[in-house]
C-alpha angles and dihedrals in degrees: 000000000000116000109242098181108043110194089230092061098050108122105177150331124287107241099182147275126290125196120230108182106294094346132081126216130194122219117214125185126199136171119246110275124178088222091059090104087066091056125080113295139201110319096015127117126248136181115235116205113228129189095330140003088266095064126063140164120217112225138176118221108242104163142024117206119189113216138165131072095307089058094054122094091260091050091049089053090051093049090048091049091051091047092050088054092048094247130133126230107261112254094230091054090052090052092049102040109028134074134174122217118201126200114206128192108227113237099176144300140256137204134198105235108185093336092307114111116223 
């Protein structure tokens, strides 16, 4: 059977669905990763694993929301201070204290029925 969700392509953790009128959105959280620019970006499609590897929702990324300590008021002050000194935020601090939440509009779902995707 073809592997739909390769471990090397996992970009975050499914947090849950939210309802927006007649539409559903999925919330995904992920820690900061310097390779995140190689991952799907705003407007691109992703597959969201559901209960098993044989079920997936298709979603389109519609919003990025920074979270974690670096996105707080204190974190923003720290980043601004570093920037005014001409210094970059240390990579290990980004990994430890920054997260990105993604909101995805759900476009549909698919299931593997006897190794035939529908």
